[in-house]
C-alpha distance (Angstrom), angle and dihedral (degrees) to the residues before:
residue distance angle dihedral
X1 . . .
X2 3.79 . .
X3 3.80 112.9 .
X4 3.79 122.5 -125.9
X5 3.79 89.5 -120.2
X6 3.80 91.3 56.1
X7 3.81 91.3 50.6
X8 3.79 92.0 49.2
X9 3.78 91.6 48.4
X10 3.80 90.8 48.4
X11 3.79 92.8 55.1
X12 3.79 93.0 43.4
X13 3.80 90.3 51.1
X14 3.79 91.0 48.1
X15 3.80 89.8 50.4
X16 3.79 90.5 51.7
X17 3.77 92.5 51.1
X18 3.80 93.0 47.3
X19 3.78 90.8 48.7
X20 3.80 89.7 49.2
X21 3.79 89.9 62.8
X22 3.78 90.5 64.3
X23 3.81 102.5 28.3
X24 3.77 137.1 77.1
X25 3.79 133.1 165.8
X26 3.80 108.4 -107.1
X27 3.81 102.2 173.3
X28 3.81 96.6 64.2
X29 3.79 142.3 37.0
X30 3.80 118.8 -131.7
X31 3.79 124.6 -151.9
X32 3.79 138.8 160.4
X33 3.80 116.8 -100.5
X34 3.79 135.7 -177.4
X35 3.75 137.5 -138.9
X36 3.80 119.5 -134.3
X37 3.82 108.2 -71.4
X38 3.80 113.4 -111.9
X39 3.80 105.8 -147.2
X40 3.80 128.0 -173.6
X41 3.82 111.6 -159.6
X42 3.79 91.8 -169.2
X43 3.81 94.7 61.1
X44 3.83 95.3 27.6
X45 3.78 89.3 -125.6
X46 3.79 140.2 117.6
X47 3.78 142.5 -178.6
X48 3.81 124.5 -137.9
X49 3.81 123.4 -169.9
X50 3.81 115.0 -140.4
X51 3.81 120.5 -152.8
X52 3.77 139.0 -174.5
X53 3.80 103.3 -128.2
X54 3.79 121.4 -153.7
X55 3.80 118.6 -154.7
X56 3.79 108.0 -170.9
X57 3.79 119.0 -144.2
X58 3.81 95.7 -164.5
X59 3.80 105.5 30.7
X60 3.81 95.4 -97.3
X61 3.79 132.3 101.1
X62 3.81 109.8 -122.5
X63 3.80 90.5 -175.6
X64 3.80 91.1 56.7
X65 3.80 92.0 44.4
X66 3.82 90.1 50.7
X67 3.80 93.3 55.7
X68 3.80 99.6 -98.1
X69 3.79 135.7 -77.4
X70 3.81 118.5 -35.6
X71 3.80 101.5 -178.7
X72 3.80 143.5 -7.9
X73 3.77 141.4 -168.5
X74 3.79 131.9 -162.2
X75 3.77 143.4 167.0
X76 3.80 119.2 -139.4
X77 3.79 120.3 -163.9
X78 3.78 141.7 163.0
X79 3.82 109.2 -114.0
X80 3.81 97.2 179.0
X81 3.79 140.2 -0.5
X82 3.81 134.4 42.4
X83 3.82 97.8 -77.0
X84 3.78 123.1 115.7
X85 3.78 134.1 -157.6
X86 3.79 107.8 -103.1
X87 3.79 96.0 -176.5
X88 3.79 145.1 -44.7
X89 3.79 121.9 -116.6
X90 3.80 111.2 -157.2
X91 3.81 119.9 -143.2
X92 3.79 111.7 -95.6
X93 3.82 88.7 -121.1
X94 3.82 87.2 76.2
X95 3.78 109.1 57.6
X96 3.80 102.5 171.9
X97 3.79 125.3 63.9
X98 3.78 123.8 -162.7
X99 3.79 95.7 -172.2
X100 3.82 126.2 88.1
X101 3.79 112.1 -122.4
X102 3.83 110.8 -109.9
X103 3.77 122.7 -134.2
X104 3.80 107.1 -87.3
X105 2.93 137.3 -107.5
X106 3.79 92.6 49.7
X107 3.80 137.7 157.6
X108 3.82 90.2 -137.0
X109 3.80 133.6 31.1
X110 3.80 135.3 170.1
X111 3.79 132.6 -153.0
X112 3.80 129.4 -169.1
X113 3.79 113.5 175.9
X114 3.78 138.0 165.2
X115 3.78 141.3 176.3
X116 3.78 120.3 -84.2
X117 3.80 113.7 151.8
X118 3.79 86.0 17.8
X119 3.80 91.2 54.6
X120 3.84 112.2 154.7
X121 3.82 90.8 13.0
X122 3.78 95.2 99.9
X123 3.82 115.8 171.5
X124 3.81 116.7 -117.3
X125 3.82 130.8 -152.6
X126 3.80 118.0 -77.7
X127 3.81 123.7 -133.7
X128 3.81 89.9 -74.4
X129 3.81 92.2 51.3
X130 3.79 94.6 -107.0
X131 3.80 133.3 134.9
X132 3.81 115.3 -167.7
X133 3.80 110.7 -124.9
X134 3.78 105.1 169.1
X135 3.78 146.8 -37.2
X136 3.80 119.1 -114.4
X137 3.79 114.6 -145.6
X138 3.79 114.4 -150.5
X139 3.79 127.8 -161.7
X140 3.82 138.4 180.0
X141 3.80 91.6 43.0
X142 3.77 98.7 166.6
X143 3.82 89.5 146.5
X144 3.80 140.6 8.1
X145 3.81 112.0 -54.3
X146 3.81 133.3 -168.4
X147 3.80 117.8 -138.7
X148 3.81 118.8 -157.3
X149 3.80 126.3 -162.3
X150 3.80 122.7 -169.2
X151 3.79 140.5 159.5
X152 3.78 118.6 -62.5
X153 3.84 89.3 -127.8
X154 2.91 164.3 -158.5
X155 3.82 95.1 51.0
X156 3.80 123.9 46.0
X157 3.81 115.1 -93.2
X158 3.81 104.6 155.0
X159 3.80 103.9 79.6
X160 3.80 133.9 153.7
X161 3.80 128.4 -143.0
X162 3.80 92.7 -91.6
X163 3.79 89.8 57.7
X164 3.81 94.2 -107.2
X165 3.81 114.1 153.8
X166 3.80 108.4 -132.4
X167 3.80 103.4 166.5
X168 3.82 108.0 153.6
X169 3.79 108.4 -113.5
X170 3.81 95.3 -156.1
X171 3.78 129.5 61.1
X172 3.80 123.2 -128.4
X173 3.80 131.9 -148.5
X174 3.78 135.0 -161.3
X175 3.80 129.4 -168.6
X176 3.79 112.4 -129.8
X177 3.79 103.7 -156.8
X178 3.79 118.9 -158.2
X179 3.83 106.3 -131.3
X180 3.78 120.3 -132.5
X181 3.79 117.1 -118.9
X182 3.79 108.3 -84.8
X183 3.78 123.7 -98.7
X184 3.79 88.1 -119.6
X185 3.78 90.2 58.4
X186 3.79 91.1 51.7
X187 3.79 89.8 48.9
X188 3.80 92.0 53.8
X189 3.78 91.7 48.2
X190 3.79 92.2 47.9
X191 3.79 91.2 48.1
X192 3.78 91.6 50.8
X193 3.80 92.3 50.4
X194 3.79 91.1 48.6
X195 3.80 90.6 52.8
X196 3.78 91.1 51.1
X197 3.80 92.0 50.2
X198 3.85 95.5 45.8
X199 3.81 108.7 113.2
X200 3.77 117.4 -119.7
X201 3.81 119.2 -120.8
X202 3.77 119.0 -132.2
X203 3.76 122.6 -145.8
């Protein structure tokens, strides 16, 4: 038996999608943005947070006024370097994924997620204008690698609770630099070697 809540959510979702066909946010520009990559040279891995960034054109936040973000879609790919995508962790605000998980590691991966149990609890931009979408996990980072994020395409997936289509039209890239081992690490290694080579004194 289908619950009343499921029926209500179905019709609300349908209304959002129908409204999305005729709506678009005109008071802000939406782009993809990245957090600072967190690379681990020991495991040749890194994590990169991906955000939807809102740049207001009139000092307001249309996404906040519209009740927050309902769904999003993105494509992550490696545009240069040896790194691979080891997985994508979606923000906990979006608890239902409509995209099959690819076989990792992969040079390309897509995510399309929406709110289910979190319905009507759409996240809104923080003080910097960012909404966390997902975290891309990179592996096989034996050298610097460039990560690219673009729209899921060709249909609209990034939609707010007023039905406005806010898919970023431009892609974004970030260089994930592989850090060199620290000077302190070299000092410890050198000190250890020196201790091993130090001659022993006999009584």
